[in-house]
C-alpha positions in Angstrom: 87.8 194.0 129.7 86.2 196.2 126.9 85.2 194.2 124.1 86.2 196.0 120.4 83.4 197.4 119.0 82.3 196.1 115.5 81.5 197.8 112.5 78.0 198.0 113.1 75.3 196.5 110.2 77.0 194.7 106.7 78.1 195.8 103.4 74.8 195.7 101.1 76.7 192.3 99.4 74.7 190.8 102.7 71.5 191.6 102.4 71.9 190.9 98.6 73.3 187.8 98.8 70.8 186.9 101.3 67.6 188.0 98.5 68.9 186.2 96.1 68.4 182.9 97.7 65.0 183.7 99.1 64.5 184.7 95.8 65.8 181.5 94.7 63.5 179.5 97.4 61.0 181.8 96.4 60.8 180.8 92.3 60.9 177.2 94.0 57.8 177.8 95.8 55.7 179.7 93.2 55.3 182.9 95.4 56.1 186.4 93.4 56.5 188.1 96.5 57.1 188.2 100.3 55.6 190.3 103.0 57.6 190.6 105.6 55.9 193.5 108.7 58.1 191.9 111.7 61.5 193.8 113.1 63.2 191.2 112.7 62.3 190.2 108.6 62.7 193.6 108.3 66.5 193.5 109.6 67.6 190.9 108.2 66.3 192.3 105.1 67.3 195.8 105.1 69.4 196.8 108.2 66.6 198.6 109.2 67.6 198.9 113.3 65.4 201.5 115.4 63.7 201.7 118.9 60.3 202.8 117.5 59.5 199.2 116.8 58.6 199.9 120.3 55.5 201.7 119.7 52.3 199.6 118.4 51.6 203.1 116.6 52.5 202.0 113.3 53.0 200.0 110.6 55.5 198.9 108.1 55.7 196.6 105.1 58.5 195.5 103.3 57.5 193.2 100.0 60.9 190.7 98.5 59.6 190.7 94.8 60.9 187.0 93.0 64.1 189.1 91.5 65.4 193.1 92.1 65.3 194.5 96.2 63.4 194.6 98.2 60.8 197.5 98.6 59.8 199.6 101.7 56.2 200.1 102.2 57.0 202.8 105.6 55.8 205.4 107.4 57.6 208.9 106.0 59.4 209.2 109.9 61.3 205.8 108.8 62.0 207.3 105.2 66.0 208.7 106.7 67.3 205.9 107.9 65.5 203.4 105.2 67.6 205.4 103.0 70.7 204.6 104.5 70.2 201.2 104.0 70.7 198.9 100.6 66.7 199.6 99.6 66.2 201.6 96.2 62.4 201.9 96.3 61.5 203.4 99.0 57.5 204.4 99.3 56.1 206.5 102.3 52.9 208.5 104.0 52.0 210.4 107.1 51.7 207.9 110.1 49.8 207.8 111.5 46.9 207.3 109.9 44.2 205.2 110.8 41.8 205.3 108.0 44.4 204.2 105.5 47.6 203.7 107.4 49.0 202.5 104.4 47.0 200.1 103.2 46.3 202.4 99.0 50.5 202.2 99.0 50.2 198.0 100.0 46.9 197.4 97.5 48.6 199.4 94.5 52.3 196.8 94.9 50.5 194.1 95.2 47.5 193.9 92.8 49.8 192.6 89.8 51.2 189.6 92.1 49.2 186.2 91.8 50.6 184.6 94.6 52.1 186.5 98.1 54.2 184.1 100.5 53.1 185.2 104.4 54.3 184.5 107.6 51.8 182.4 109.4 53.5 179.5 111.2 54.7 179.5 114.9 56.5 182.4 116.5 55.2 185.0 113.8 52.0 187.5 114.4 50.5 189.8 111.7 52.2 193.2 113.2 49.2 195.3 111.6 45.7 195.5 112.5 43.6 192.8 111.4 41.2 195.3 109.9 43.7 196.4 107.6 45.0 192.9 106.8 41.0 192.0 105.8 40.6 195.4 103.7 43.6 194.4 102.1 42.1 191.2 101.3 38.6 192.3 100.6 40.7 194.6 97.2 43.5 192.0 96.5 40.2 188.8 95.7 42.7 187.4 93.4 45.8 186.9 95.1 45.9 184.3 96.6 48.1 183.8 99.7 50.7 181.2 100.9 53.3 180.3 104.0 56.5 181.7 103.7 56.7 180.8 107.8 59.5 177.9 106.6 61.4 179.3 104.1 62.1 182.9 106.0 62.5 181.2 109.2 64.9 178.6 107.4 67.0 180.9 106.1 67.8 183.1 108.7 68.8 179.4 111.3 71.6 179.6 109.2 74.1 182.7 109.9 76.8 184.3 107.5 80.7 184.4 108.7 79.4 188.3 109.1 76.7 187.5 111.9 78.4 184.4 113.5 81.4 187.1 113.9 78.1 189.7 115.7 77.5 186.9 117.9 80.7 185.9 119.3 80.7 189.2 120.3 78.2 189.9 122.3 78.2 186.4 123.6 81.8 187.5 124.5 80.5 190.4 126.5 77.9 188.5 128.5 80.9 186.4 129.6 83.2 189.1 130.6 80.1 190.7 132.9 79.1 187.5 133.9 83.1 187.3 135.7 82.3 190.2 137.2 79.4 188.9 139.1 81.3 187.3 142.1 82.7 190.8 142.6 79.1 192.6 142.4 77.2 190.5 144.7 77.9 189.2 148.4 76.0 187.9 150.8 72.6 190.2 152.4 72.6 192.3 148.6 69.3 192.6 147.5 68.6 190.8 144.4 67.6 193.7 142.7 70.4 195.3 143.1 72.3 192.7 141.6 70.1 193.2 138.1 71.0 196.1 138.5 74.5 195.9 138.8 74.5 193.0 136.5 73.3 195.4 133.5 75.4 198.1 133.9 78.2 196.2 134.1 76.8 194.7 130.1 77.1 198.2 129.2 79.9 199.1 130.3 81.7 196.0 128.7 79.8 197.5 125.3 76.6 195.6 125.4 74.3 197.9 123.3 71.4 197.1 125.9 70.4 194.3 128.8 66.7 194.8 127.1 66.6 190.7 129.1 67.9 189.9 132.6 65.8 187.5 135.0 66.6 184.8 136.9 66.5 184.1 141.2 67.4 183.5 144.1 66.6 180.9 147.0 67.7 178.5 148.9 69.5 175.4 147.7 67.9 176.4 144.3 65.0 178.4 142.3 61.7 177.6 141.1 61.4 179.2 138.0 63.9 181.4 135.7 61.5 183.9 134.2 61.7 186.2 137.3 62.0 190.0 137.7 64.3 190.4 141.0 62.7 191.5 144.5 64.5 193.6 148.0 65.0 190.1 149.1 68.9 190.2 150.1 70.8 187.1 148.6 71.7 184.7 151.7 74.5 181.8 153.0 72.7 178.4 151.3 71.4 180.4 148.2 71.3 179.3 144.3 71.8 182.6 142.7 71.2 182.4 138.9 71.7 184.9 136.5 70.1 184.2 132.9 70.2 187.4 129.9 69.7 188.7 126.4 72.0 191.5 125.8 71.9 192.6 122.3 75.1 194.8 120.1 74.4 195.6 116.9 70.5 193.5 117.0 71.7 190.4 117.7 71.6 188.4 121.4 73.4 186.7 123.5 70.8 183.8 125.8 72.7 182.9 128.3 73.3 181.4 132.3 75.2 181.9 134.9 74.8 179.9 138.7 76.3 180.5 141.7 76.3 179.9 145.0 76.3 182.0 148.2 78.5 180.3 150.7 78.6 177.3 150.6 76.2 174.5 148.8 74.6 171.8 149.3 75.4 168.6 148.2 71.4 167.9 145.6 72.5 172.2 144.2 75.7 170.7 143.4 74.7 167.3 142.5 72.3 169.3 140.0 74.9 171.3 138.3 77.2 168.5 137.2 74.2 166.7 135.7 73.4 169.8 134.1 76.9 170.7 133.1 77.7 166.8 131.8 73.9 167.9 129.7 75.7 170.1 128.7 78.6 167.8 127.1 76.5 165.8 125.4 74.4 168.6 123.6 78.0 169.7 122.3 78.8 166.7 120.8 75.2 165.7 119.5 75.4 169.4 117.7 76.5 168.2 113.9 75.0 168.2 111.1 72.6 165.8 110.1 71.3 165.4 113.3 68.5 166.3 114.6 67.0 169.0 116.6 65.3 166.1 118.7 68.6 164.6 118.8 70.5 167.2 120.5 66.9 166.9 122.6 67.6 163.1 123.2 71.7 163.0 124.2 71.1 166.0 127.0 68.4 164.1 128.5 69.7 160.9 128.3 71.9 162.8 131.5 69.2 165.1 132.7 67.8 161.1 133.2 70.3 161.1 136.3 68.1 163.0 138.2 65.3 163.7 136.9 63.3 161.7 134.3 60.1 164.6 134.2 61.6 164.6 130.9 62.0 167.9 130.1 59.2 170.1 132.3 60.3 173.2 131.0 59.0 172.6 127.2 62.6 172.3 125.6 66.0 172.3 126.0 67.8 175.5 124.5 66.4 176.6 120.6 68.3 179.5 117.8 69.7 182.9 118.6 70.1 185.4 116.0 68.9 189.0 115.7 65.9 187.7 118.0 66.3 186.2 122.2 64.9 182.7 120.3 64.3 181.7 117.8 63.8 178.6 115.6 63.9 175.8 116.1 63.8 174.2 119.4 65.7 171.6 121.4 62.2 169.1 121.8 61.1 165.9 121.3 58.5 167.4 118.6 61.3 169.1 116.6 62.4 166.9 113.8 64.6 170.3 112.0 67.7 169.0 110.6 70.7 170.6 112.5 73.2 172.4 109.5 76.3 174.0 109.6 76.5 177.3 111.3 73.7 177.4 112.7 73.6 179.3 116.2 71.9 177.9 119.1 71.3 178.2 122.6 71.8 174.4 125.0 69.5 174.6 127.6 69.1 171.4 129.7 67.3 171.8 132.9 66.1 169.4 135.7 63.7 170.5 138.9 64.9 168.5 142.4 64.4 168.8 145.5 60.9 170.3 146.6 59.7 172.0 143.5 63.4 173.7 143.2 65.3 173.2 139.4 68.7 174.3 138.1 69.5 175.3 134.4 72.3 175.9 132.5 72.8 177.3 129.1 75.5 178.0 126.6 75.3 180.0 123.2 77.3 177.4 120.2 77.6 177.9 116.6 76.6 173.7 114.7 80.1 172.4 113.5 81.1 169.3 111.6 82.9 168.9 114.8 80.4 169.6 116.8 79.5 172.5 118.8 81.7 175.4 119.4 80.8 177.4 122.4 80.5 181.1 121.8 79.2 181.8 126.0 82.7 180.7 127.4 82.1 177.6 129.1 80.8 177.2 132.7 83.1 176.1 134.6 83.1 172.5 135.8 81.6 172.8 139.7 79.2 175.1 140.9 81.1 178.8 141.5 80.7 179.9 145.4 80.4 183.3 146.3 
């Protein structure tokens, strides 16, 4: 089944609403503007989407003022594409220009501001040369730079209906691709060929790309969840896991599936059952007003039937959207309050046997009734190929 393609991007009103909500919170925080330098944030406020971000050669700047539309300060190579967005004020320079890569334009745009918001916190980075940042700060000695991480991440955590529709579509493509794995994979097939066939199927189902496909296959289980494939053939008694982040119009799915090749031993079957039930507990707890910590403890309580390590993998799920992983984290340290229309992964994992592990992951929307699945729920019993 091929999923019908959605409309690309969003109506201008979607970006205007995001900007207006940001500006309300900026005014409350005393910010004159927010400077955005990274791909998901620029795309979130402008709709600008390009694979050109993979090149580290040029910096890109978008300034969100406390009133009015965002201002793009970008290399000339991106001007034509940015003009197709809802942004009117586009200032460009011929790049790369190591002596002045947009810094003069940026100084001019920031010179009248008193307080500038920049994302400084966890899961952020400065996508410009540190030397250029220091030059910028030297030229703007009267400018106070405040942390806008919580403001921007808080906006992005809660998805609009239009965003949820895109996420539902890419999750449907991911689910349809996983449904084909029993027809793709077979005993004796090299794992790297399974990965290639999976990527081809994802594209055939309608994904724009499959930038994240990881997994493993080994007797009774696997030792990690981030490995690239090798030429080892699938063998009877293996547990095959594939975890994928497919992308459609900039939005990601992120979930995995497990299969046994030929047959499964009792320990692997039990691990799968515990994780399936831990996910059920997570679905029930994914309600507005609960916290990410509550989600973590709900899943951990079931996992402890077989593994009392407390989640060595670090967390049991995360946010999802324009990035494969977003804030928040389902972990004991994260007290973020769940809100309706957050899109999350539930990712319980456990360790067993001699260095083996298993992970189960689904994608959901937070609703007053609990988590609503975007991915098609995995089978309750470990499937056998």
